[in-house]
C-alpha positions as CSV (number, residue, x, y, z in Angstrom):
1,X,-25.8,54.5,115.7
2,X,-28.8,52.1,117.1
3,X,-29.4,52.5,121.2
4,X,-31.7,49.1,120.9
5,X,-34.4,47.9,118.4
6,X,-37.3,45.0,118.7
7,X,-38.8,42.6,117.0
8,X,-42.7,40.9,117.1
9,X,-43.1,36.9,117.6
10,X,-46.1,35.3,117.4
11,X,-44.7,32.4,119.7
12,X,-42.7,34.3,122.5
13,X,-41.4,30.9,124.0
14,X,-40.2,29.3,120.7
15,X,-38.5,33.1,119.8
16,X,-37.2,33.0,123.5
17,X,-35.7,29.4,123.3
18,X,-34.3,30.5,119.8
19,X,-32.9,33.7,120.7
20,X,-31.2,32.2,124.3
21,X,-29.1,29.8,122.2
22,X,-27.9,31.9,119.3
23,X,-27.4,34.8,121.2
24,X,-25.6,32.8,123.6
25,X,-23.6,31.5,121.0
26,X,-22.6,35.5,120.3
27,X,-21.6,36.5,123.9
28,X,-25.4,37.9,124.3
29,X,-28.0,36.9,127.3
30,X,-31.2,38.0,128.6
31,X,-30.9,41.2,130.5
32,X,-34.8,41.4,131.2
33,X,-37.6,39.6,131.2
34,X,-41.5,40.8,131.3
35,X,-44.5,38.5,130.2
36,X,-44.8,40.2,126.9
37,X,-41.4,41.1,126.0
38,X,-37.9,40.3,126.5
39,X,-34.7,41.9,126.0
40,X,-30.9,41.0,125.6
41,X,-27.4,41.9,125.3
42,X,-24.2,42.2,127.3
43,X,-24.8,44.6,129.6
44,X,-27.8,46.5,128.2
45,X,-30.7,45.3,126.4
46,X,-30.1,45.9,123.0
47,X,-32.4,43.3,121.1
48,X,-36.0,43.0,122.2
49,X,-38.3,40.4,121.5
50,X,-42.0,40.9,121.9
51,X,-45.3,39.1,121.9
52,X,-47.5,39.5,118.5
53,X,-51.0,39.9,119.2
54,X,-52.0,41.4,115.8
55,X,-55.0,40.0,113.3
56,X,-52.6,40.5,110.3
57,X,-49.4,38.8,109.7
58,X,-45.7,39.6,111.1
59,X,-43.8,41.1,108.4
60,X,-40.2,39.8,108.0
61,X,-37.5,41.8,109.4
62,X,-33.5,41.2,108.8
63,X,-31.1,40.9,111.4
64,X,-27.1,40.8,111.9
65,X,-25.5,40.6,115.1
66,X,-21.5,40.8,115.2
67,X,-19.8,37.9,115.7
68,X,-16.3,38.2,116.5
69,X,-14.4,35.6,113.8
70,X,-15.4,33.2,111.7
71,X,-15.6,30.2,114.1
72,X,-18.5,32.0,116.4
73,X,-20.3,32.6,112.4
74,X,-20.0,28.8,112.3
75,X,-21.3,28.2,115.8
76,X,-24.2,30.3,115.4
77,X,-25.5,28.4,112.0
78,X,-24.6,25.2,114.5
79,X,-27.1,26.4,117.1
80,X,-29.4,27.5,114.9
81,X,-30.1,24.4,112.8
82,X,-29.8,22.3,115.7
83,X,-32.8,24.2,116.8
84,X,-34.4,23.4,113.3
85,X,-34.3,27.0,112.0
86,X,-34.2,27.1,108.0
87,X,-30.9,27.5,107.0
88,X,-30.5,30.4,104.2
89,X,-27.1,30.7,103.6
90,X,-24.2,28.9,105.0
91,X,-21.5,30.5,106.2
92,X,-19.2,31.9,103.6
93,X,-17.6,34.3,103.0
94,X,-19.1,37.4,101.0
95,X,-16.2,39.4,99.0
96,X,-19.4,41.1,97.3
97,X,-19.9,42.8,100.6
98,X,-16.4,43.6,101.6
99,X,-13.9,41.7,101.9
100,X,-13.3,39.7,105.2
101,X,-17.4,39.7,105.3
102,X,-17.8,36.1,106.5
103,X,-21.7,35.8,107.3
104,X,-24.4,32.7,108.1
105,X,-28.3,33.3,107.4
106,X,-30.8,31.8,109.5
107,X,-34.9,32.0,109.6
108,X,-35.6,32.6,113.3
109,X,-38.7,30.8,114.5
110,X,-40.8,33.9,113.1
111,X,-39.5,33.9,109.6
112,X,-37.3,36.7,110.2
113,X,-33.5,36.3,108.1
114,X,-31.0,36.6,111.0
115,X,-27.8,36.8,110.2
116,X,-24.5,36.4,112.0
117,X,-21.5,38.2,110.8
118,X,-17.8,39.2,111.5
119,X,-16.5,41.8,109.4
120,X,-12.7,40.3,109.9
121,X,-12.1,37.2,108.5
122,X,-9.3,36.4,106.6
123,X,-10.6,32.9,105.8
124,X,-13.8,31.0,105.5
């Protein structure tokens, strides 16, 4: 349903380093790189980060990236923490969402709530 989406970043270089690593764990990579924006995806850019130059504060967004399994969710979480990301929720099952929902949540360099999720996990 979503073709692509983007978020604003106060420090594009710091956000690029964060997303290069954590999205790489999920099998995605930089596909387009401009002076003010970077597009990530597997075949076409579906997620964009752009330089935020306004004076008012940037607002938090929630982004959930698909992971193929619980181990990849754990790897995403570990990569984010290695980069100094704030942990919001450690990897675990979230049965209140639906059976098989395994996710981990962190904050990116701009304070956005970023999640990796597998929808078919048997156990955490």
